[in-house]
N, C-alpha and C positions, 0 to 999 in steps of 0.2 A: 179614727183616720184607717181606711182599708183599699188597699190597692193604689194609694197615693191620693185617695178621695176624701173630702169628710163633707158630708150630704146633711143639710139643716132645712128645716121645712119653713117656710116663710108665707105671708101673707100678699096675695095680686093687690088688695086694696092700698096695703103700703110699699109697695115694691121701690128700692131704688135702683136707679141704672148707672150712680154717679160710683165713683171709686173701684170699681171694677175693669177687670182687662180682656172678660171674656162672657159671652151672650150665648145661651144656648136654647133653642125654639124647638120645639117639636111640629111639627105641622103634617096635615092631612089635607088634601085639596080643599076640603069643602070648609077647614079651619081658618081657612088665611080671611074669609072675609070676615073672621072672631079675632083678626089681629088687634083692633081697636082698643078690647077690653083690656089689652096685656097694660096700658099706659104707655107703652114705648116711646122714647122720645122724638119727635116729628122727622127727624133725620133718620133714623133707622128704620122707622116705618116706609119711607121713600125709599128708602134703598132696597129695601125687601120688596116691595113690588115690581118696582122695576126690573129687580132680576129675575121674578115671577112672570112678566110677561114674555121672557126671552127666554126661559129653563121651563118648559112646561113638565117636565120628565123630574122636576127637582121635588116631586110627593113619594115619587116609589121607594118603594120599603126601604129604610136602611141607606139611600140616597143622601151623602153629606154635600152639603153645600157652603162653602167657606168665603164669608166677607172681612172684608179690614176697614173698618172708617173709623177716621181721624176723631177724636175727643179729646178736644181742650192741645193741649200738649202729648200726648201720645194716642195709641191707636187700642182701639176695641176689637177683637177677635170676635166675630159673629159665626158661629155653628148654627146651619138650620139641617135638620135630621127630619126625611119624607117617612109619613107615617102611612102612605097610601091613600086611598078615596074609596068613598063608599064602603060597600061591609069589608072592607080591609082591615077597615081602622078599628081595631080591638086593641085590647091591651098587648096581646103578644106582640103586634107589630110595633106599639110601643116600645116594647122591651129589646125588640132587636134593634131599631132605632137608638134607643139609649146607649146602647152597646157600642153602636160604630161612632156616638158622639162622644163617649168617653174618650177615646182611642184620638178620637180629632183634637180634642182641649187637650190632652195629653202631647201631642204633638206640635200644637201650639202655642205650648209651655206654658197654659193659663192658671193663674194661682188664685184668682178672686173670682168667682163666676155668680151670674144670676140665670138658673134655666126656669124656662116658663113653656106652656103649650095652652091655647086657646081651652082645650076641651076642660082643660083643670078650672075653668073659670065656674064649671058646673059643681056645685057641692057633692052631688051623688056619685060622681066617678073618681072615689077612691081605688079603685083597683087598679085605674091608668097609672094612678100617682106611683102606688107599689109597685107597678111594672116596671115605669121610668125609674126608682130607685134600683130596683134590684137589675134592671140592665147596666145602669151605670157601674156598680161597680161590678158585676160579672165583664162586662168589655173593657175595663180597666186592667184587669188578672194579667198576670204576667210569673213565669216560674223562672228564678233565676238563681236558687237555692244554690248549686254547685258551679254557677260562675264566680270565679277568681276576682273578676272584676266588675261584679254586678253592678248596673249604673240605676240610683232608687230614681222612681219617678217625681216628675216635680208635685210636689203637695199643693193640691187645691181645693179652695173649698165653693162648694156649690150651695147656694142657697135656692130651693127649690119652691118655686109661688103656686099658690093657688089658693081656690076658696073652700078648701076641703074643712071642714071643723076639726076633726082627727087626725088632722095631716101629722101633728109630731108624733103621734101614736104609730098612725101608718109607717112612718119616716123608720122609725125606730124598728118596727118589725119585721119591714123589708130589710132591714139594713142585718139584722141576724141573720134572717132567710138566707143573704148573699154571702155572709160570712161562714155558713156553714157549706155551702153549697163553694166557696174557695179552701175549707179548709179538704172536702173531698177529693177537691182536684190535687192540691197538694200531696196527698196520699197516693194518689195513682201515678203523680208524675215522677216520683220517687223511683227510685230503680229496685230493681228485684235485692241487690247484696246490701240495701237499707232498710225496706222493709221485709219483714216475713215475720209471720206465726205470732211470735214472742212478741214483736213491734206491736202490732195489732193489739193484742192484749194489753200494750202498756199505754196505750194511746187510750183505750176503753178505760184502764183505771184510771187516767189523768182526768180525763170528762167526770166520773163518780166522784173524784176527790171534789171538784168544786161546783159539781151540780146537783141537784135530787134526782142521782140515779144511785140504782143498785146493781153493784157488776158481780159477777161470779164468771171465773176462766177453768174450764175442764183440760186437764193436761192428760197425754197419751195413756197414765195410768187410770186416770178415773175415767175415760172415755173406755177404757178395755174393760173396766167396770161393768159400765152400763152399755158394754156387749156391741158399741158403736163400730163395727165392724166396715163399714162403706166408708168412712172418713180416716181412718185409720190404715184402710188399704191405700188409700191415695197418696197419705203421707209418708209412708214406711220405707219410700226411695230415697230422702231428702235426710240430709243432716240437720236439718231444722224442723223439729216435731211440730205437728196439727195444734192447733186450738181452737176449741170450742167457745165461743165467749157469748156471754149472754148481759144485755143491759136492759133492767127492770125500770120501767116511769110508770108514777102514779099518780096521775093528776085528776083524779075522777072517784066517787066514793063507792058506787055499788057496778060503774060499768065495767064491760065484758073486756078483758084482753085482747087486743090485736096485736099477731107478730109479724115484724117485719125480718124477713130472713136474707143474709145475702150471703155469695158466692164469695167467699175468698182465698181464691188462690193465687197468694203472691208472686207467682213466678211459675207458668206453665211452658215446659219443655214438652209436655207429651208423654212423658215417661217414656218407657220403651218404646209404645208407639210414637217415635220420635219426632217432632214438626222441622219441616225445612229450616234450612239456616238463614232463609232471606226472611226479614222481618219475625225473626223469632226473637229479637228484643223488645218487641211491640209487646209480648206475652206479660211484661212487667203491669200492664193494666186489668190483668184478671183478676184483680180482688176489688174491681170498679161496684161491686154490686153490694160489696160489704163495705167499701168506702160510703156509698150511699146511703145506707143502713146508719155506720157512726156519723156520719156529717147530719140525717135527719135526724136522731137522738139528741144530738147537740143542742138543735134550734128548740125541739119540741120542749126540750127541759129549759133552755132559756128563757124560753116565751112562757112557761110556764099554763100551756094547754089543759085543758080541760077534757083529758081523756086518758086512758091507761094501755101503754103499749109495751111490750116486747121486742129488743133488738138483738137477734142474733147473729151472729158472725160465725160461719163456716171458714176455717182458715186451716189453708194447708200450702205445701207447697211442693208441686209434681214433678219428681227427677228420675233419674235413669241409673239409681244408684243400685248396688248391689243386692240390696233388701227389697227393691222395687217389686212392684205387682207385676204380672205379666197378662200378658193376653191369653185368654181361656181360665185362667183362676177363677175359684166361686167364691164369693163373701157372702158373710150373712150380717146383714145391717142391725140396727138394732130393736127392730118392730117384727125381727125374726125372719123377714122375705129375704131369697137368697138373691141374688145377683152374680151372672155369670159375664165375667169381661172380655169383651168382644175388641173393645179400642182402650190404652192406659189415657187415651186422649179425650176420653169422654168422663173425664173427673167432676166436673163439675157438680153435675147431675149427683154422682155419687157423696159428695159432703152436705149438700142439699137434702140426699134422702135423709142422713141421721140427724140433722138441723131441723127439718119441717117435724119429724117424727118426735123430735126434743119440744119443739115449740108447744105442739100438741098435749104431751106429758106435762108442762108445765102449766097448762088451762088454757090456750088460746081459744079463743070462740071463730076468732078468723085470721088465716094466714097469706100474708102475701111473701114470695122468696121474689128476688132481684136476683140479675146474674149475667155474664157474660158468656151466655151458655154456647150457642152457635153462631157458626158463619154462614148457616143457612140461611137464617134471618134478613142477613142481608140480600142474599137471591131473590130471597121473597118481600121484602119492604123497603129496601135500600140503608140509608144512612141516615137518616132523618127520623123514620118511625120506629118505635120499637113493639115489640111483638108481643100478645096475651094469650095464654093458653089458661082456661079456667075451669070449673066445675059450678059457679054460679053468675048467671047473666047478671043480677042486682050489684054487687060485688064488682064487675068487670066496667059497670056503666059510673060507678063511682069514682075508681080510677081514672078512668078517660074525661071525667069530669074534673078530676084533681089536676090530670094532666093539660089539660085546655086551659087552667086558670097559670099554670105554671110555665107555660108555653114548651109543655113538651109533647109531643105526639103517641098513641098508642092504637093499635090496632087489634082485636081478636081473631085470633085463629079456630077454624073448625077442630073441634076433639073429635075426629070419626073413630067409631068401634072399628075400622080397619086398621088406624093407626095404632088402636090398643093391642090389635093382634099381633100388630109388628115387633112390638117387646118381649113377647112371649119368649122363653127360652126351649128347646127341648130336653134340655140336662138340671136348669137350675127354675126358680119362679120367674126372673125377668132377666134380660138382657142391657146391657149397658148402653148398646147402640144398637139401631135399626138400620144404619147405611144413611145413604144420602136422601134417597125422597123421603120428605115431609120430614125432614132432619130436626126442624125449630118446633113441628108439632109433638111426634115421639118424646125429643128430650125433654119438653115440659110434662106430658102424658106420664112418663119415668117419675120424675119427682111426686105427681098428684098419688101414684100407688103407694107415698109413704105420708100423706094426711090423712088424719084421724077421721073415721066414718063421719058423714054428715056435715063437717066443719067445711065452711066456705070457703076455698082458695082460689090464688091468682098467680099465676108464674110470669113474671115479666123479663123476658129476652131482649136486653138491652147491646147485645152483639155488633150491632152498627151502630148506636148513638154513641157508645161511652167514650169515643175518641174522635178528632178532628184533625183533618188533614190540611186544614186552614181557618182564619179567622174569618167569622163572620158573624155581623148582628152581635148578642150577647155570649155565643160561645167564642172561644179560643182555642187556637192550636194546640193539641195535647189532651189533655183530661179533658172531660167536659162536665163531670159531675151529675152526667143525666141520671136521674130518677131521685138524686137530693129532693126537689124542691117539689116533687108529684107527691112524695111521702109527706111531706111538711105540710101542705096543702091539705092531702087525705085525713092527718092528724087532726087539722082545724077543723074539719066536718064532721068527725066519729061523734 
């Protein structure tokens, strides 16, 4: 049971519409003609057909139509989720529609439901089945951990009927992936007085205790021994010392290791370059990148994927205490490069500098970092698309493909020579901030300066996608867990 739902695989050929109080149908415009393949009772088919004639907009992605039909001595709630038309009818549309459908089922207090879609009568449409399962679970998510009188969701068993032979395995896999995203969302939604670097380390240790993962946690003394001056500089103003956390998953014999490196600023005040108080409370989400890595490692290990992955969490709290770093300070990172601190609010790239260097020293042959790095990425790409800055176009295409399967959008930004020039310092090797022009690019390129020579690397800026201001589709208000599913799908393809 996850978020009040328990989704089971069923077969269209043996589907029973008796003894249920809810029916959930996923329909794109072209699928309406395939409705008879589901073996629905004639009364229900007739009602849906009549409704469709009067409501042509019912097929728009995420549109919910609700019918209540008498069934014996009770009532059947029929939830119809629109999945688009023509080229729109892709798994991402079904994932969004499923998120809306989950909330409709919950609102109607359905306890026993059958879910079906004409497209799932095609045995080759396993990706659609996975998307529906993920969407249902993610759309039903809510965060009420700190409410004194939290209302438990109505428990609902959903039988998802299809003609897909491996349906049971796909439902199980999608469930694990959805659990991982919800795990990430919980971490992101918890406040900074609950989640700090030590807590992130504890969460990693808990996973390692129950899953095939090795864990290493470096404290401030051990980081000092390794000369990790960048992450230490960021964390020195807080009473909560920084932690560099590594989870190692070995699922393939001789395959090279890929490193997922997440920014884990558990609260970002901006440091001495302090942020305005308006909206500062949202900075509890500045560990979304580390949360995504932790959630992805949870799923990768649970699924037993055939790959080798390092999950590295660069965790610190950025506070303006008496020992805090100052604008104008010069610090030395673990790879020997010096950094002139222009803004203490450009802290994420500094913790990632030492973290990606550490990933390379541990033997990673590819490095992908993920971070709520800049507000500039919102100006460039909005709140539905994350930016990529990279040194390897093939790796970028792999990430974009994984994102497509996950329903998460990415766009590659140009790594222009002029942007690299902008982060050069007169008194040190690098500036930690080059100002507003091209900010999401220069921030990414700064991190790239700490990746080993000839190692493929990509930086994912999720500054605009890590949280949502309203619930829509499979996303919910608050932490979205963005990136978790992409990293899982990417690991599947390694």
